[in-house]
A tleap script that builds the chain and sets N, CA, C and O, in Angstrom:
source leaprc.protein.ff14SB
mol = sequence {
  NMET THR GLY ASN LYS ASN LEU ILE SER GLU
  ASN LYS LEU THR GLU ILE ILE ILE SER GLY
  CYS LYS LEU TYR ASN GLU ASN LYS ILE ASN
  ASN ALA HIE SER LYS TRP GLU LYS ILE TRP
  LYS ASP GLY SER LYS ALA GLN LYS ASN THR
  ILE LYS GLY LEU ILE GLN VAL SER GLY ALA
  THR LEU GLN PHE GLU ARG LYS LYS VAL ASP
  SER VAL LEU TYR LEU PHE LYS LEU SER ALA
  ASN ASN LEU LEU VAL THR THR TYR VAL LEU
  CLEU
}
set mol.1.N position { -38.885 98.953 93.002 }
set mol.1.CA position { -39.957 99.771 92.495 }
set mol.1.C position { -41.165 99.670 93.416 }
set mol.1.O position { -42.145 98.999 93.093 }
set mol.2.N position { -41.095 100.313 94.519 }
set mol.2.CA position { -42.165 100.202 95.498 }
set mol.2.C position { -43.392 101.012 95.130 }
set mol.2.O position { -44.460 100.762 95.689 }
set mol.3.N position { -43.297 101.969 94.221 }
set mol.3.CA position { -44.424 102.792 93.852 }
set mol.3.C position { -45.335 102.170 92.818 }
set mol.3.O position { -46.288 102.821 92.388 }
set mol.4.N position { -45.088 100.943 92.399 }
set mol.4.CA position { -45.855 100.324 91.320 }
set mol.4.C position { -46.987 99.426 91.803 }
set mol.4.O position { -47.514 98.642 91.014 }
set mol.5.N position { -47.373 99.513 93.052 }
set mol.5.CA position { -48.403 98.625 93.578 }
set mol.5.C position { -49.676 98.687 92.744 }
set mol.5.O position { -50.176 99.761 92.410 }
set mol.6.N position { -50.182 97.505 92.422 }
set mol.6.CA position { -51.470 97.353 91.760 }
set mol.6.C position { -51.574 98.048 90.400 }
set mol.6.O position { -52.670 98.436 89.996 }
set mol.7.N position { -50.481 98.209 89.706 }
set mol.7.CA position { -50.545 98.769 88.366 }
set mol.7.C position { -51.126 97.755 87.385 }
set mol.7.O position { -51.586 98.130 86.306 }
set mol.8.N position { -51.110 96.495 87.743 }
set mol.8.CA position { -51.667 95.445 86.893 }
set mol.8.C position { -52.964 94.965 87.528 }
set mol.8.O position { -52.970 94.481 88.660 }
set mol.9.N position { -54.057 95.102 86.792 }
set mol.9.CA position { -55.344 94.641 87.313 }
set mol.9.C position { -55.339 93.115 87.401 }
set mol.9.O position { -54.515 92.451 86.772 }
set mol.10.N position { -56.248 92.580 88.173 }
set mol.10.CA position { -56.332 91.121 88.312 }
set mol.10.C position { -56.672 90.463 86.975 }
set mol.10.O position { -56.164 89.383 86.671 }
set mol.11.N position { -57.524 91.103 86.178 }
set mol.11.CA position { -57.852 90.557 84.849 }
set mol.11.C position { -56.615 90.535 83.957 }
set mol.11.O position { -56.367 89.554 83.255 }
set mol.12.N position { -55.843 91.614 83.985 }
set mol.12.CA position { -54.627 91.696 83.178 }
set mol.12.C position { -53.602 90.671 83.673 }
set mol.12.O position { -52.910 90.047 82.869 }
set mol.13.N position { -53.506 90.500 84.977 }
set mol.13.CA position { -52.596 89.514 85.563 }
set mol.13.C position { -52.919 88.124 85.026 }
set mol.13.O position { -52.024 87.404 84.583 }
set mol.14.N position { -54.182 87.751 85.065 }
set mol.14.CA position { -54.618 86.450 84.566 }
set mol.14.C position { -54.309 86.310 83.083 }
set mol.14.O position { -53.825 85.270 82.635 }
set mol.15.N position { -54.590 87.362 82.327 }
set mol.15.CA position { -54.330 87.347 80.890 }
set mol.15.C position { -52.839 87.139 80.593 }
set mol.15.O position { -52.484 86.358 79.711 }
set mol.16.N position { -51.979 87.830 81.322 }
set mol.16.CA position { -50.531 87.700 81.108 }
set mol.16.C position { -50.054 86.292 81.478 }
set mol.16.O position { -49.258 85.695 80.752 }
set mol.17.N position { -50.530 85.772 82.582 }
set mol.17.CA position { -50.114 84.431 83.011 }
set mol.17.C position { -50.533 83.396 81.972 }
set mol.17.O position { -49.724 82.560 81.569 }
set mol.18.N position { -51.777 83.445 81.542 }
set mol.18.CA position { -52.284 82.458 80.576 }
set mol.18.C position { -51.574 82.591 79.234 }
set mol.18.O position { -51.186 81.584 78.642 }
set mol.19.N position { -51.400 83.811 78.748 }
set mol.19.CA position { -50.726 83.976 77.450 }
set mol.19.C position { -49.270 83.523 77.537 }
set mol.19.O position { -48.737 82.970 76.575 }
set mol.20.N position { -48.623 83.751 78.680 }
set mol.20.CA position { -47.256 83.252 78.874 }
set mol.20.C position { -47.208 81.731 78.867 }
set mol.20.O position { -46.292 81.135 78.300 }
set mol.21.N position { -48.190 81.107 79.494 }
set mol.21.CA position { -48.254 79.636 79.501 }
set mol.21.C position { -48.449 79.087 78.090 }
set mol.21.O position { -47.836 78.087 77.718 }
set mol.22.N position { -49.298 79.740 77.314 }
set mol.22.CA position { -49.503 79.309 75.923 }
set mol.22.C position { -48.207 79.431 75.128 }
set mol.22.O position { -47.858 78.532 74.364 }
set mol.23.N position { -47.494 80.543 75.307 }
set mol.23.CA position { -46.217 80.728 74.617 }
set mol.23.C position { -45.215 79.654 75.044 }
set mol.23.O position { -44.506 79.091 74.210 }
set mol.24.N position { -45.162 79.378 76.335 }
set mol.24.CA position { -44.242 78.353 76.850 }
set mol.24.C position { -44.573 77.000 76.218 }
set mol.24.O position { -43.673 76.277 75.790 }
set mol.25.N position { -45.844 76.663 76.161 }
set mol.25.CA position { -46.267 75.385 75.581 }
set mol.25.C position { -45.998 75.289 74.084 }
set mol.25.O position { -45.899 74.194 73.531 }
set mol.26.N position { -45.883 76.441 73.434 }
set mol.26.CA position { -45.527 76.484 72.007 }
set mol.26.C position { -44.009 76.527 71.816 }
set mol.26.O position { -43.521 76.748 70.708 }
set mol.27.N position { -43.275 76.314 72.901 }
set mol.27.CA position { -41.810 76.332 72.916 }
set mol.27.C position { -41.239 77.718 72.568 }
set mol.27.O position { -40.135 77.829 72.033 }
set mol.28.N position { -41.992 78.746 72.875 }
set mol.28.CA position { -41.536 80.133 72.716 }
set mol.28.C position { -41.152 80.644 74.109 }
set mol.28.O position { -41.774 81.545 74.671 }
set mol.29.N position { -40.092 80.016 74.633 }
set mol.29.CA position { -39.704 80.221 76.021 }
set mol.29.C position { -39.292 81.667 76.294 }
set mol.29.O position { -39.707 82.249 77.296 }
set mol.30.N position { -38.484 82.246 75.417 }
set mol.30.CA position { -38.068 83.640 75.610 }
set mol.30.C position { -39.277 84.569 75.652 }
set mol.30.O position { -39.336 85.482 76.476 }
set mol.31.N position { -40.233 84.336 74.769 }
set mol.31.CA position { -41.428 85.178 74.736 }
set mol.31.C position { -42.251 85.027 76.013 }
set mol.31.O position { -42.755 86.011 76.552 }
set mol.32.N position { -42.383 83.795 76.491 }
set mol.32.CA position { -43.120 83.556 77.737 }
set mol.32.C position { -42.421 84.253 78.894 }
set mol.32.O position { -43.062 84.917 79.708 }
set mol.33.N position { -41.108 84.100 78.960 }
set mol.33.CA position { -40.311 84.721 80.020 }
set mol.33.C position { -40.499 86.243 79.997 }
set mol.33.O position { -40.708 86.861 81.041 }
set mol.34.N position { -40.425 86.832 78.823 }
set mol.34.CA position { -40.603 88.284 78.682 }
set mol.34.C position { -42.007 88.716 79.092 }
set mol.34.O position { -42.186 89.752 79.731 }
set mol.35.N position { -42.987 87.923 78.722 }
set mol.35.CA position { -44.382 88.231 79.068 }
set mol.35.C position { -44.541 88.273 80.592 }
set mol.35.O position { -45.116 89.214 81.139 }
set mol.36.N position { -44.023 87.236 81.269 }
set mol.36.CA position { -44.150 87.167 82.726 }
set mol.36.C position { -43.326 88.244 83.417 }
set mol.36.O position { -43.682 88.691 84.508 }
set mol.37.N position { -42.233 88.664 82.798 }
set mol.37.CA position { -41.408 89.716 83.408 }
set mol.37.C position { -42.147 91.047 83.491 }
set mol.37.O position { -41.774 91.903 84.293 }
set mol.38.N position { -43.192 91.242 82.677 }
set mol.38.CA position { -44.007 92.454 82.790 }
set mol.38.C position { -44.615 92.538 84.188 }
set mol.38.O position { -44.704 93.614 84.779 }
set mol.39.N position { -45.029 91.384 84.701 }
set mol.39.CA position { -45.590 91.342 86.058 }
set mol.39.C position { -44.484 91.628 87.066 }
set mol.39.O position { -44.685 92.365 88.032 }
set mol.40.N position { -43.322 91.044 86.834 }
set mol.40.CA position { -42.197 91.244 87.751 }
set mol.40.C position { -41.808 92.721 87.800 }
set mol.40.O position { -41.431 93.232 88.855 }
set mol.41.N position { -41.897 93.390 86.679 }
set mol.41.CA position { -41.504 94.792 86.599 }
set mol.41.C position { -42.568 95.727 87.186 }
set mol.41.O position { -42.233 96.659 87.918 }
set mol.42.N position { -43.829 95.487 86.875 }
set mol.42.CA position { -44.883 96.443 87.204 }
set mol.42.C position { -45.883 95.979 88.254 }
set mol.42.O position { -46.726 96.761 88.692 }
set mol.43.N position { -45.802 94.734 88.656 }
set mol.43.CA position { -46.806 94.207 89.577 }
set mol.43.C position { -46.541 94.534 91.029 }
set mol.43.O position { -45.466 95.005 91.402 }
set mol.44.N position { -47.543 94.273 91.831 }
set mol.44.CA position { -47.410 94.412 93.280 }
set mol.44.C position { -46.556 93.260 93.817 }
set mol.44.O position { -46.232 92.325 93.085 }
set mol.45.N position { -46.205 93.334 95.070 }
set mol.45.CA position { -45.398 92.273 95.682 }
set mol.45.C position { -46.130 90.926 95.605 }
set mol.45.O position { -45.511 89.904 95.305 }
set mol.46.N position { -47.417 90.919 95.869 }
set mol.46.CA position { -48.196 89.670 95.802 }
set mol.46.C position { -48.226 89.124 94.378 }
set mol.46.O position { -48.122 87.914 94.175 }
set mol.47.N position { -48.368 90.007 93.392 }
set mol.47.CA position { -48.379 89.571 92.004 }
set mol.47.C position { -47.019 89.009 91.602 }
set mol.47.O position { -46.947 88.016 90.877 }
set mol.48.N position { -45.954 89.632 92.064 }
set mol.48.CA position { -44.607 89.129 91.775 }
set mol.48.C position { -44.414 87.741 92.375 }
set mol.48.O position { -43.825 86.861 91.747 }
set mol.49.N position { -44.909 87.553 93.586 }
set mol.49.CA position { -44.792 86.237 94.211 }
set mol.49.C position { -45.591 85.188 93.447 }
set mol.49.O position { -45.192 84.025 93.389 }
set mol.50.N position { -46.710 85.590 92.864 }
set mol.50.CA position { -47.536 84.674 92.081 }
set mol.50.C position { -46.803 84.176 90.842 }
set mol.50.O position { -46.950 83.014 90.462 }
set mol.51.N position { -46.026 85.030 90.217 }
set mol.51.CA position { -45.387 84.709 88.931 }
set mol.51.C position { -43.962 84.191 89.071 }
set mol.51.O position { -43.401 83.661 88.111 }
set mol.52.N position { -43.378 84.334 90.237 }
set mol.52.CA position { -41.964 84.000 90.435 }
set mol.52.C position { -41.609 82.594 89.965 }
set mol.52.O position { -40.607 82.416 89.273 }
set mol.53.N position { -42.402 81.599 90.322 }
set mol.53.CA position { -42.112 80.214 89.945 }
set mol.53.C position { -42.116 79.992 88.441 }
set mol.53.O position { -41.287 79.248 87.917 }
set mol.54.N position { -43.055 80.640 87.741 }
set mol.54.CA position { -43.106 80.486 86.284 }
set mol.54.C position { -41.899 81.137 85.610 }
set mol.54.O position { -41.358 80.599 84.644 }
set mol.55.N position { -41.482 82.286 86.114 }
set mol.55.CA position { -40.284 82.937 85.573 }
set mol.55.C position { -39.070 82.031 85.781 }
set mol.55.O position { -38.218 81.910 84.900 }
set mol.56.N position { -38.999 81.398 86.948 }
set mol.56.CA position { -37.870 80.503 87.226 }
set mol.56.C position { -37.910 79.257 86.346 }
set mol.56.O position { -36.860 78.781 85.914 }
set mol.57.N position { -39.093 78.723 86.074 }
set mol.57.CA position { -39.205 77.570 85.170 }
set mol.57.C position { -38.716 77.945 83.778 }
set mol.57.O position { -37.960 77.199 83.156 }
set mol.58.N position { -39.147 79.094 83.297 }
set mol.58.CA position { -38.701 79.509 81.957 }
set mol.58.C position { -37.204 79.776 81.946 }
set mol.58.O position { -36.522 79.450 80.975 }
set mol.59.N position { -36.688 80.367 83.018 }
set mol.59.CA position { -35.244 80.584 83.117 }
set mol.59.C position { -34.485 79.265 83.128 }
set mol.59.O position { -33.442 79.137 82.485 }
set mol.60.N position { -35.003 78.291 83.852 }
set mol.60.CA position { -34.356 76.975 83.899 }
set mol.60.C position { -34.364 76.322 82.525 }
set mol.60.O position { -33.382 75.697 82.123 }
set mol.61.N position { -35.472 76.466 81.806 }
set mol.61.CA position { -35.564 75.892 80.465 }
set mol.61.C position { -34.554 76.547 79.525 }
set mol.61.O position { -33.908 75.867 78.727 }
set mol.62.N position { -34.424 77.858 79.623 }
set mol.62.CA position { -33.435 78.563 78.798 }
set mol.62.C position { -32.019 78.115 79.151 }
set mol.62.O position { -31.183 77.955 78.263 }
set mol.63.N position { -31.746 77.911 80.431 }
set mol.63.CA position { -30.421 77.438 80.850 }
set mol.63.C position { -30.181 76.001 80.378 }
set mol.63.O position { -29.052 75.633 80.056 }
set mol.64.N position { -31.235 75.197 80.338 }
set mol.64.CA position { -31.120 73.836 79.822 }
set mol.64.C position { -30.681 73.866 78.359 }
set mol.64.O position { -29.814 73.099 77.940 }
set mol.65.N position { -31.294 74.766 77.593 }
set mol.65.CA position { -30.923 74.903 76.179 }
set mol.65.C position { -29.461 75.319 76.015 }
set mol.65.O position { -28.824 75.010 75.008 }
set mol.66.N position { -28.944 76.021 77.019 }
set mol.66.CA position { -27.544 76.468 76.995 }
set mol.66.C position { -26.601 75.453 77.640 }
set mol.66.O position { -25.394 75.680 77.734 }
set mol.67.N position { -27.179 74.315 78.090 }
set mol.67.CA position { -26.430 73.214 78.706 }
set mol.67.C position { -25.738 73.640 80.011 }
set mol.67.O position { -24.637 73.180 80.312 }
set mol.68.N position { -26.384 74.509 80.774 }
set mol.68.CA position { -25.861 74.965 82.059 }
set mol.68.C position { -26.572 74.197 83.175 }
set mol.68.O position { -27.516 74.694 83.791 }
set mol.69.N position { -26.101 72.987 83.417 }
set mol.69.CA position { -26.774 72.033 84.295 }
set mol.69.C position { -26.937 72.571 85.716 }
set mol.69.O position { -28.013 72.441 86.301 }
set mol.70.N position { -25.897 73.165 86.274 }
set mol.70.CA position { -26.001 73.680 87.642 }
set mol.70.C position { -27.103 74.729 87.761 }
set mol.70.O position { -27.861 74.729 88.731 }
set mol.71.N position { -27.191 75.616 86.781 }
set mol.71.CA position { -28.236 76.640 86.787 }
set mol.71.C position { -29.613 76.022 86.645 }
set mol.71.O position { -30.564 76.457 87.293 }
set mol.72.N position { -29.722 75.006 85.797 }
set mol.72.CA position { -30.999 74.315 85.593 }
set mol.72.C position { -31.483 73.714 86.908 }
set mol.72.O position { -32.629 73.924 87.305 }
set mol.73.N position { -30.619 72.975 87.575 }
set mol.73.CA position { -31.005 72.326 88.830 }
set mol.73.C position { -31.390 73.350 89.888 }
set mol.73.O position { -32.381 73.174 90.597 }
set mol.74.N position { -30.613 74.411 89.994 }
set mol.74.CA position { -30.880 75.463 90.972 }
set mol.74.C position { -32.233 76.129 90.704 }
set mol.74.O position { -33.043 76.288 91.617 }
set mol.75.N position { -32.469 76.516 89.453 }
set mol.75.CA position { -33.711 77.217 89.123 }
set mol.75.C position { -34.939 76.317 89.237 }
set mol.75.O position { -35.993 76.770 89.683 }
set mol.76.N position { -34.817 75.051 88.842 }
set mol.76.CA position { -35.955 74.150 88.987 }
set mol.76.C position { -36.286 73.904 90.458 }
set mol.76.O position { -37.456 73.781 90.820 }
set mol.77.N position { -35.268 73.832 91.295 }
set mol.77.CA position { -35.508 73.662 92.735 }
set mol.77.C position { -36.246 74.881 93.288 }
set mol.77.O position { -37.229 74.737 94.015 }
set mol.78.N position { -35.773 76.073 92.945 }
set mol.78.CA position { -36.447 77.295 93.395 }
set mol.78.C position { -37.880 77.354 92.865 }
set mol.78.O position { -38.814 77.672 93.601 }
set mol.79.N position { -38.035 77.045 91.584 }
set mol.79.CA position { -39.362 77.156 90.976 }
set mol.79.C position { -40.351 76.180 91.604 }
set mol.79.O position { -41.510 76.528 91.832 }
set mol.80.N position { -39.903 74.972 91.881 }
set mol.80.CA position { -40.795 73.981 92.503 }
set mol.80.C position { -41.305 74.503 93.840 }
set mol.80.O position { -42.492 74.390 94.149 }
set mol.81.N position { -40.414 75.066 94.616 }
set mol.81.CA position { -40.780 75.643 95.911 }
set mol.81.C position { -41.782 76.783 95.734 }
set mol.81.O position { -42.805 76.831 96.416 }
set mol.82.N position { -41.483 77.690 94.823 }
set mol.82.CA position { -42.346 78.856 94.616 }
set mol.82.C position { -43.688 78.479 94.004 }
set mol.82.O position { -44.704 79.090 94.335 }
set mol.83.N position { -43.714 77.498 93.126 }
set mol.83.CA position { -44.982 77.052 92.553 }
set mol.83.C position { -45.859 76.380 93.600 }
set mol.83.O position { -47.079 76.537 93.578 }
set mol.84.N position { -45.250 75.633 94.515 }
set mol.84.CA position { -46.023 75.027 95.609 }
set mol.84.C position { -46.641 76.095 96.493 }
set mol.84.O position { -47.806 75.990 96.877 }
set mol.85.N position { -45.876 77.115 96.816 }
set mol.85.CA position { -46.375 78.206 97.655 }
set mol.85.C position { -47.507 78.929 96.941 }
set mol.85.O position { -48.533 79.223 97.553 }
set mol.86.N position { -47.336 79.218 95.656 }
set mol.86.CA position { -48.369 79.901 94.871 }
set mol.86.C position { -49.629 79.065 94.805 }
set mol.86.O position { -50.726 79.596 94.979 }
set mol.87.N position { -49.504 77.780 94.560 }
set mol.87.CA position { -50.657 76.894 94.473 }
set mol.87.C position { -51.412 76.888 95.800 }
set mol.87.O position { -52.642 76.947 95.819 }
set mol.88.N position { -50.681 76.818 96.897 }
set mol.88.CA position { -51.299 76.811 98.217 }
set mol.88.C position { -52.067 78.111 98.464 }
set mol.88.O position { -53.186 78.085 98.977 }
set mol.89.N position { -51.472 79.234 98.102 }
set mol.89.CA position { -52.107 80.536 98.316 }
set mol.89.C position { -53.352 80.679 97.450 }
set mol.89.O position { -54.367 81.207 97.905 }
set mol.90.N position { -53.282 80.205 96.190 }
set mol.90.CA position { -54.415 80.341 95.282 }
set mol.90.C position { -55.588 79.447 95.662 }
set mol.90.O position { -56.740 79.773 95.379 }
set mol.91.N position { -55.294 78.322 96.301 }
set mol.91.CA position { -56.370 77.410 96.695 }
set mol.91.C position { -57.046 77.951 97.930 }
set mol.91.O position { -57.986 77.339 98.437 }
savepdb mol mol.pdb
quit
């Protein structure tokens, strides 16, 4: 979806990220994952890169609940890498 650049304002991006984190912390993992996927669907490439690690963390958590150990390890490894990159870019 290359035509969707900047459909999400920076304020909306922040709001979605924070509300997803709150949902995740309330153990509403599916809801958090769905919330962050809005950015994945409609955001710019930079916005997608910002959220990628959080989507992978929620995916890993869902796979953990399903007892899919290989998927959990794979997704947590990817998410750790992507979260480090995001943190570096944001700082």
